[in-house]
N, C-alpha and C positions, 0 to 999 in steps of 0.2 A: 914232692914227697919222696923221702928216702925208702928204696926197697930192701925189703928184708928177706932173706934167703934162709931156708931150712935144709937140712940133709935129708934124703929119702929115708934114712934110719929113723931120725927124730920124727918125722911124721907119721910112720908106720907103727912106731911104739906109742905114740901118745895121742893119735887123733885119727881114728878111722871114720869119725863124724866127717872130717874135713875132706878126706880122701874119696869115702865112698857112700856117706850119707848113713853109715851104721850105727845109729843111733835111735833112742826113743825118748819122748819127752811126755811129762805129766806136770800138773800144776797142783801147788798146794795153796790154801787160801788162809789170810790172817784178817781177822775181824776183832778190833778192839784188844789188840796186843795178845789175842789167843788163836791158836790154829783150829779151825772149823772144818768139820767133813774129813778130818786127818785120817780115819780108817778107810774111808771111801777111796780117797785119793792115792793112798799107800797101796791098797789092793789093785787099784788100776794100774798103777806103775809096775808091781810085780807081774801082774797078767800080761802087760806089754812087753815087758822084758823075756818073760816065757815064749811069747809069740815069735820075738824075733830071735830066739835060741840064746839070747845073752846068759852069761854065766853069773847067777845071783850070789853076790858074797854072803856068808853067813852073818856078816855084821849087818846087813841091811834088814834090820826090824823096824817095827813102827817106833819104838822107844828110841833107836838111832836117828830117825828123821825128826822126831821130835826135839830132841836134844840140839842137833844139828841147826835146825831153824831158831829154835829159842835162843841159843848162844851167838849165832852169827848173823840174824836178823833182827828179831824183836829187841833182846837185850844189847847185842853188840852193836846194832845201827838204829835202834830206837823206832823200829819201823811199826807202827800200830795198825796200818789197814793196807792190804795189798795182795798181789798175786806172785808167789814164787814159781817161775817157770824153771822146772829141773828137767836137765838133759843127762841122760846115761849114754856113753859110748864105748864101743869096744875097742880095747888094745890088740895088738899084734904079737903078744909074747907067749902064745900057748902052742902046743903041738898041733892042734887043729883050733879053727876059730871058736867053736863052742867051747873050748875049754881055757880060752883066752880070758885074762881078767877085764876088768872094766874100770872106768874112769867117770867123774861126773863133775858137770858145770851147772851152776845155777845164777839166775839173775831175778831181781825182785821190781816189780812195776807197783808203785805206790797208788794209792786212790782214797777217796774218802770213805768210801763203804763197798766192799766187792759185792753186797747183795743189793745195792742200789742200782737203779736204771741209769746209765750215764745221761748227763745233760743234753748233749747234742745227739738228736735222732739221726739216723742214717738214710742215704740214699742208695739203693740197690739197683742192679739190672741183671738180667740173665746173660749168660756167655754160652755161645755154641758152637765156637771153634774147638774147645776142648771138653772132655768129659772125665769123670771120676770113676775108678773101678768100684765094685761092690764086693771084694772078697775079704778074707780074714784080717789082712793088713790095712784095708781102708778104713776100719774103725778106730785104730789107734794112730797115735800122732808120730808118725814117722816122716822121712824125706819125701816130698811130694812135689814135684816140679810144676804140677798144676795149680798148686797155692801160690807159688812164684809168679807164675805166667798171669793167672787171675789178679793177683795183687797189683802187677804192673798195668795191666788191662784197666783197671779201677782206677788208678792214679792218673793214667793218660786220659780217661774219659770224665774226670770229674766226678767220679764216684767213691763211695767209702768201701764196698765191697762188691763183690759179685756172687750170683747164685749159681752154683755148679750142678750139671746134671749127670745122670749116669749113663751107660751105654744105651740104657732103654728109653732115654729122653726124659726120665722123671727126675724131680728135683732130690738130689742127695744133701747138700749144705751149702753153706758159704764157705769161703777159704778159711776164716778164722773160728767157725763155729757152727752150732745147728741152728736151725730156723723153727718157730713154732707159729702156727696160723690159727687166729682165733675167729671163729663164725658163731655167733650166738654164745651158747654156753659150752661149745665144743672147741678143743684145743687139739689140732691136728699136728703130729709129728712124724717126719718122715722115719720110716723103719731103718733100723741098723743095717738091715740087709740091702737097702737101697743105696748104701754109701755113706749114711750119717755117722758120725764121730760117737764112740762111748764116752759119755760126759758125766763125771760124778756131780757137777753143778747141775747141769738139766735134770738128771735123775733124782736128786735130792728136791728140786723144785716141784716137779711134777708129781712126785711120791706125796709129797705134803698136799698138793691140790687134790690129789685122788682120795687120800685117807679122810680129808676134810670136807668132802663133797662139795669142792669150790668150783670144779669144773669137770667136764667130761672129758677125759685123756684118751685120745685114739692115735694109735699108729697107722699110718696110711702109706700106700704107694700114691705119690703126689705128681699129677702132671703139671708142666709148667705154667699152663693157663691158669690152675687154681690159685695161684699167688694173687692173681688180680681179683679173686672172689672174697679175699679174707677182709675182714674189718680191721683187724690189728694184726702186726706181725712184730715178732721178737727175736731178736738174735742173741743167743746164749753161747758164750766163748769161754772155755775154761782158761783161756790164755790171755784175754783183753777185758771180760767182764760181761755186763749185760747192756744191751742196747736196743731201744725201739727203733722200729724201720719206719721212717716217714715216707718214702717215695720209692716206687718201682715203675719205670717209665712214665706214663701219664696219670698213674693211679696215686692218691695219696691215702695216708692211714691214720688212723687216730691212735693214741697209747693210754686212754683213760682206764678201761678195763685191766689192762696188763699191769697198770701201775698200782691199781688196789691190790691184785693178786700179789704182786711183789711185796707190797707194805705188810700184808697178812703173814706172808711167809718169813719176813724178818723178824716179826714178833716172836717166832718159834724159837728163836734162838738165844 
């Protein structure tokens, strides 16, 4: 493979995401050739940019993103169903970093239905060598070496993902998203203060369940052992979609009840 070289000036001006991980990511969802949950996704992106002290352009309105994705993804490329992973990064062209301009990059992962549970259930395991923090920046999608390490660990051990703990040895999330634990009529969700991601996709789902009295939603501090007590486990990833968890170590799980709840949720759109 031929090597490509860039000058330091080119890198500094155009890609602090490459140099410093100075970027935030959010996802937008396309279903049946329409953006869904676009307001929630937009406000999450704006909040993430503020937390990282990124300079938000005046042009970054909800209408801007709606037009951008309509013209370049749905109409331009004929995408009917999928996830748009949108990355905003800081340039190095201002007097200070907080005054520097920003640029963006996005890519699309197509799928049959972003609100459906993906066909292949997942196998997970706990990882104890590393943990994730539970501060202000832990809840947004920024550069996270723990995710990279966890993803490689999963691949090397024939797993689909790993469960990451926080410094208190309680469950925070997986590398790709948040976990929901079903016991009877109760769905336990790790608190954001435990290191879970803020997730428009997850929040829309659990809000629907709560409003329609379909399940008792409880935010919890969940110790690692409790994953073995659940009857069903769901992984909700804004980046990759929704998956059921089939196995953690020697324990296997069903996905009957979550499948029913997801189907009810889909009918609301």
